[in-house]
N, C-alpha and C positions, 0 to 999 in steps of 0.2 A: 336465420340461425340466431338464437339468443346469445347475447354477450355473457361470458362467464363472470361470475361475481368476483370482485377483486380479492375478497378474502379466501377464495378457493383457487386462485392462480398462483402457483409457486413463484414465478418470476416477479409478479407484482408485490407479493409479501416480502420476498428477499430484498427487493429494491426499497420498499418502505423501511424495513429493518436496517438496511445499510445506511440510508439517509439519516435515520434516527440515531444510529451509533456514531456516525460522522458528526452530527450536530452536537451530541453530548460530549464526545471526545474533543471537538474543537473548543467547546466552552471550558473544558478542564485544562486544555493545553494553552489557551490564550494567555494566561498569566506568565507562562514561560516564553512567550513570543514564538510559539510553534503552532502548526496545524496538523491535523490527523493525516492529511495528504502527504506530509513530509516523512511520516513514520517509516514506510517501506524503504525510502532512500537512506535515512539515518541508520536503520537496522542493517541494511545490506552493506553500507560503508563501514559499520562497526565490526563486521565480520571479515573485512578485506582491507588490505593496505590502501589500495586505490583501484578504481574501476573506470572504464570508459563510459560515456553516456549511453552507448548502445547496450553494454553489459548491464548497466543499472536499469535501463528501460525493460529489458527482458526479465531480470530478477524481480523488479518491483511491479511488473505487469502494467506498465504505463506506456502509452503511445509516445513516440519520439517527440512530436511537437509539444505535448503536455509536459514531458520530462524536461525539455529545454527551458520552458517557462518556469517550472518548479525550481530547477537548478539555478536559474538567474536570480530568483528571489532568495534562495538559500545562500548564494554567493554574496549577494548584497547585504544579507543579514549576518555574514561572518560565520556561517555554519559549515561551509565547505571551502576548499581551495582547489584550484585547477592548476595542473602542470603538465608539461609535455611528457609523453611516454618515451622511455629510453630507446625502445626498438623502432619507434616511428614518431618523429617530431610533429607530424601532422595530427596525431591522435592526442587528445587532451585527456589526462587521467584526473579523476576527481577523488578527493579524500576528505575526511572529516578534519575540521580544525579542533583545537583544544576546547573552544567554546561549544562546538557541535557535540563533542563527546560529553562534556559536562552537562549540557542540556538533556542529552539522551539518558544520562544516568538519573535524571529527575523525573523522567516520563513514566516509568513503570507503575508507580503508585496511582497516578491519574488514570492510566489505562485499565489497571486492575479494578479500580472503583467502578468504571463503566461496565466492565465484564460482570462484576458482582451485581450491579443494578439490573443489567439485562437478563441475568440468569437467576434472579431472585425467585424463590419458590420451586426451582428445578432441583430434582434429586441428582446425585452424582451420576446415576445411570442415565437419566434423561440428558444431562449435559454431554456425557460420552456419546450417546446416540445422536444427538444433534450435531456434534462435531464430525462424527463418522458420516452422517448423511450429507453434510455440507461438503466434506472432502470428496465423496463420491460424485456429488453433483458437479463440482469443479472439474474432476477428472473426466466425467462424461462430456462436458462441454469442451474441454481441451482436446479430447480424442478426435473429434470431427469438427474442426473450425469451419466457419462459413467460407464459401468459395473465394470471396475477396481477400481473406487472410492468407489462404494457401497460394493464391496467385501472387500476392505481394511477397511472400516468403521465397517463392521460386525465382524471383527476379533479382 
């Protein structure tokens, strides 16, 4: 069976695009002392007073071990603070510091520049279509997770 060409395999192209977007965003965010990997956490925390690590992992779609490492770096850099939950002292709630909020406010222009660069030459209709197709792709993949994910969720 011949191997499919990489430029005709959606998963390969999406992976290449994702890595390119991450690289460009990291370059733009570096002067702020941030990385693109931190964006889902910063955005989720900006919309909530405080969240547990488990809640953040679900919202940001990041595995627990990776989330723990990311939060440790963000804590070290003064972007987040941890405190005990009122309902259960064993649960640590995470919230943004003032520095974290201030840096998040500076992020938008950098990320919009990357989006503009990536979508250069796309019409508004093409951009809307791309977004719709990507949302559908994500929904399709979320609909039937691999067996290992469903097994882990059941335990």
